[in-house]
C-alpha positions in Angstrom: -116.6 -29.3 -51.0 -115.0 -29.2 -47.7 -113.4 -32.5 -48.3 -112.0 -31.4 -51.6 -110.4 -28.3 -50.1 -108.7 -30.4 -47.4 -107.4 -32.8 -50.0 -106.0 -30.0 -52.1 -104.3 -28.5 -49.0 -102.8 -31.8 -48.0 -101.5 -32.2 -51.6 -99.8 -28.9 -51.5 -98.2 -29.6 -48.2 -97.0 -33.0 -49.5 -95.5 -31.4 -52.6 -93.5 -29.0 -50.5 -92.2 -31.7 -48.3 -91.3 -33.8 -51.3 -89.5 -30.9 -53.0 -87.5 -30.2 -49.8 -86.5 -33.8 -49.5 -85.5 -33.8 -53.1 -83.3 -30.8 -52.6 -81.5 -32.5 -49.7 -81.3 -35.8 -51.5 -80.2 -34.4 -54.8 -78.3 -31.1 -54.3 -77.4 -28.8 -57.0 -73.8 -29.4 -58.4 -73.1 -25.7 -59.0 -74.0 -24.7 -55.5 -71.9 -27.4 -54.0 -68.8 -26.3 -56.1 -69.2 -22.7 -55.0 -69.4 -23.7 -51.4 -66.3 -25.8 -51.8 -64.4 -22.9 -53.4 -65.5 -20.6 -50.6 -64.3 -23.1 -48.0 -60.9 -23.5 -49.6 -60.4 -19.7 -49.8 -61.3 -19.3 -46.1 -58.8 -22.0 -45.1 -56.0 -20.3 -47.1 -56.8 -17.0 -45.5 -56.7 -18.6 -42.1 -53.3 -20.1 -42.9 -52.0 -16.8 -44.1 -53.4 -15.0 -41.1 -51.8 -17.6 -38.8 -48.5 -17.3 -40.5 -48.6 -13.5 -40.4 -49.5 -13.6 -36.7 -46.5 -15.8 -36.1 -44.2 -13.4 -38.0 -45.7 -10.5 -36.0 -45.2 -12.4 -32.7 -41.6 -13.2 -33.7 -40.9 -9.6 -34.7 -42.5 -8.4 -31.4 -40.4 -10.7 -29.4 -37.2 -9.5 -31.2 -38.1 -5.9 -30.7 -39.0 -6.4 -27.0 -35.6 -8.1 -26.5 -33.7 -5.3 -28.2 -35.6 -2.7 -26.2 -34.9 -4.6 -23.0 -31.2 -4.7 -23.8 -31.2 -1.0 -24.7 -33.0 -0.2 -21.4 -30.4 -2.2 -19.5 -27.6 -0.3 -21.3 -29.2 3.0 -20.4 -29.6 1.9 -16.8 -25.9 1.0 -16.7 -24.9 4.3 -18.2 -27.1 6.1 -15.7 -25.4 4.3 -12.8 -22.0 5.3 -14.3 -23.1 8.9 -14.6 -24.4 8.9 -11.0 -21.0 7.6 -9.7 -19.2 10.2 -11.9 -21.4 13.0 -10.6 -20.8 11.9 -7.0 -17.0 11.9 -7.6 -17.2 15.3 -9.2 -19.3 16.7 -6.3 -16.7 15.4 -3.8 -13.9 17.1 -5.8 -15.9 20.3 -5.9 -16.3 20.2 -2.1 -12.6 19.5 -1.7 -11.8 22.5 -4.0 -14.2 24.7 -2.0 -12.5 23.7 1.3 -9.0 24.4 -0.3 -10.3 27.7 -1.5 -11.5 28.6 1.9 -8.2 27.6 3.5 -6.2 29.6 0.9 -8.4 32.6 1.5 -7.8 32.3 5.2 -4.1 32.0 4.8 -4.1 34.9 2.4 -5.9 37.0 4.9 -3.4 36.0 7.6 -0.5 36.8 5.4 -2.1 40.2 4.4 -2.6 41.1 8.1 1.0 40.0 8.8 2.4 42.2 6.0 0.3 45.1 7.1 1.6 44.6 10.7 5.2 44.5 9.5 4.7 47.6 7.4 3.1 49.4 10.3 6.0 48.4 12.6 8.6 49.4 10.1 6.9 52.8 9.8 6.9 53.1 13.6 10.5 52.0 13.7 11.5 54.6 11.1 9.8 57.3 13.1 11.5 56.4 16.4 14.4 58.6 17.6 16.8 56.0 19.1 18.8 58.7 20.9 15.6 59.8 22.8 14.4 56.3 23.5 17.7 55.0 25.1 18.6 57.0 28.2 22.3 57.9 28.8 23.4 56.2 32.1 25.1 58.3 34.8 28.7 57.7 35.8 27.6 55.8 38.9 25.4 53.5 36.8 28.1 52.5 34.4 29.4 49.0 34.9 32.9 48.5 36.2 35.1 46.2 34.2 38.5 44.8 35.0 40.7 46.4 32.3 43.9 44.7 33.4 45.5 42.0 31.4 46.3 38.5 32.7 50.1 37.9 32.1 51.1 35.1 29.7 54.3 33.2 30.2 56.5 32.6 27.2 55.6 28.9 27.1 51.9 29.3 27.7 49.5 28.5 25.0 46.3 30.5 24.4 43.2 29.0 26.0 39.8 29.3 24.4 36.8 30.4 26.3 33.8 28.6 24.7 30.1 29.1 25.5 28.5 26.0 24.2 24.9 27.1 24.6 23.7 23.6 25.3 21.1 24.9 27.8 19.6 27.8 25.7 16.5 27.8 27.9 18.5 29.3 30.9 17.0 32.5 32.0 18.9 35.8 31.7 19.1 36.1 35.5 21.0 32.8 35.8 23.3 33.8 33.0 24.1 37.2 34.6 24.8 35.5 37.9 27.3 33.1 36.2 29.0 36.0 34.5 29.2 37.9 37.8 30.8 34.9 39.5 33.4 34.6 36.7 34.1 38.3 36.8 34.6 38.2 40.6 37.1 35.3 40.3 39.0 37.1 37.6 39.4 40.2 39.7 41.0 38.2 42.6 43.9 37.0 40.4 47.2 38.9 40.3 47.5 41.0 37.2 50.0 43.2 35.4 49.8 45.4 32.3 51.3 44.2 29.1 52.6 46.9 26.8 51.2 46.2 23.3 52.0 49.3 21.3 51.8 48.9 17.6 51.1 51.1 14.5 47.5 51.3 13.2 48.6 49.5 10.0 49.5 46.4 12.0 46.2 46.2 13.8 43.9 43.5 12.2 40.4 44.8 12.8 37.0 45.1 11.1 33.6 46.4 11.8 30.4 45.7 9.8 26.7 46.3 10.3 23.5 44.7 8.9 22.1 46.9 6.2 19.1 44.7 5.3 16.6 43.1 7.6 16.7 39.2 7.6 13.1 38.0 7.8 12.3 34.8 9.6 15.7 33.1 9.1 16.1 29.3 9.3 18.3 27.4 11.7 22.0 27.6 10.8 21.3 30.6 8.6 24.4 32.9 8.5 23.9 36.5 9.6 25.6 38.4 6.8 26.6 41.9 8.0 26.7 43.4 4.6 27.8 47.0 5.2 31.5 47.2 6.0 32.5 50.3 8.1 36.3 49.6 8.2 38.7 46.8 7.4 42.3 47.3 8.5 45.6 45.4 9.0 44.8 42.9 6.2 41.5 41.8 7.8 39.6 39.7 5.4 35.9 40.1 6.1 33.5 39.3 3.2 30.2 41.3 3.0 28.9 38.6 0.6 29.2 35.6 2.9 29.6 37.3 6.4 32.8 35.3 7.0 36.0 36.6 8.5 39.1 34.8 7.3 42.2 35.0 9.6 45.2 36.6 7.8 47.7 36.0 10.6 47.8 33.7 13.7 47.0 35.1 17.1 44.3 35.8 19.7 41.3 37.5 18.3 38.3 39.1 20.0 34.9 39.1 18.3 31.7 40.9 19.4 28.3 40.8 17.7 24.8 42.1 18.4 21.3 41.2 17.1 18.3 43.6 17.2 14.8 42.2 17.2 11.2 43.4 17.7 9.1 43.0 20.8 7.5 39.6 21.5 10.3 37.9 19.4 13.6 36.2 20.2 16.5 34.8 18.3 19.5 32.7 19.5 22.8 33.3 17.6 26.2 31.8 18.0 29.7 32.7 17.0 31.2 29.9 14.8 34.9 29.1 14.2 35.4 26.6 11.4 31.8 25.3 11.9 32.3 24.9 15.7 30.3 27.2 18.1 32.5 29.2 20.4 30.0 31.7 21.8 26.2 32.3 21.9 23.8 35.1 22.5 20.0 35.6 23.1 18.1 38.6 21.8 14.5 39.3 22.5 11.8 38.0 24.9 10.7 41.5 25.6 7.0 42.4 25.4 7.4 46.2 25.7 9.9 47.4 23.1 12.6 46.4 20.6 15.5 44.5 22.1 19.2 44.0 21.3 21.3 41.1 22.4 25.1 41.1 22.2 28.0 38.9 23.2 31.8 38.8 23.0 34.2 35.9 22.7 37.9 35.5 22.4 39.7 32.6 20.6 43.0 31.7 19.0 43.1 31.5 15.3 45.5 30.1 12.7 46.0 31.5 9.2 42.9 30.6 7.1 40.5 29.9 10.0 37.0 31.3 9.4 34.7 33.0 11.9 31.0 34.0 11.3 27.7 34.4 13.1 24.7 32.2 12.5 21.2 31.6 13.8 20.8 28.5 16.0 17.2 29.0 17.1 14.3 31.5 17.0 10.6 32.0 17.4 8.7 31.6 14.1 8.3 35.0 12.4 11.2 36.6 14.2 13.4 39.0 12.1 17.0 40.3 12.5 16.6 44.0 12.1 19.0 46.2 10.1 21.2 49.1 11.2 21.5 48.2 14.9 22.8 44.6 14.3 26.6 44.7 14.2 29.7 42.5 14.0 33.2 43.5 15.1 36.6 41.6 15.3 40.2 42.4 16.0 43.5 40.8 17.0 45.0 41.5 20.4 
């Protein structure tokens, strides 16, 4: 019995092995077709996936290139904006500095205007008659009033103060004038009778009615208020020029009035040539007047006026006490 059971078991095992070999040796046609179809579909999908991956990689590369280009453009624009901001900041700083300078200048000018207004108020309140003492008879200067005789053939001689050395002190100028005065007194003199009617006397007198503020070099001093004008004298209050109506020897005197700590050089001009000069100012205590006198021979049509030939910046020619006078001998 045991032998039969072993034989039966061996037979079953043999049949199973045979069936398995038969399946491998003779496979089913239907199963093989399905496997082939499945293999073909997988290959197609792999090809499609590979193609899609290539397209995606190409699109990615293109997008990356465009983004890189855009980033570079934005970087360039940022550099341009930075340079523009730097330039604008520099301009803002310059404008701030200019604003500070203008504010400083405005402050200085405002203080200057206030100082001028204050001085003008003080000047208007000053009583000149009380400020200027009247000298006694012994203190009055003595002048040689005699006239030097002229021969019939003598020609008039001009006395010209060139003013080349305008830095000469007043003390030296006074000493020179004293020496000239001493020499003139030692000469023999006699009186000349020059009696004529008032209508024949050519004379004028004018004063400065308006202050001339900080005049420039060669600026004419126009004495614009005429007090009198006789004998056909032709003085213009518009130009400050005297035009000679008849030939002869003329005497001119002018004065300039300035504030303390200021000075102004002026000169008397005949046909654009200086024939006399004067210095007013350089006083640290009070207002100062400077005057001078000059004589010259004029022909008909010659012109004489007063002009500024030098001054300290900010100096003014004050009104009312600045005068200009001329007459024919």
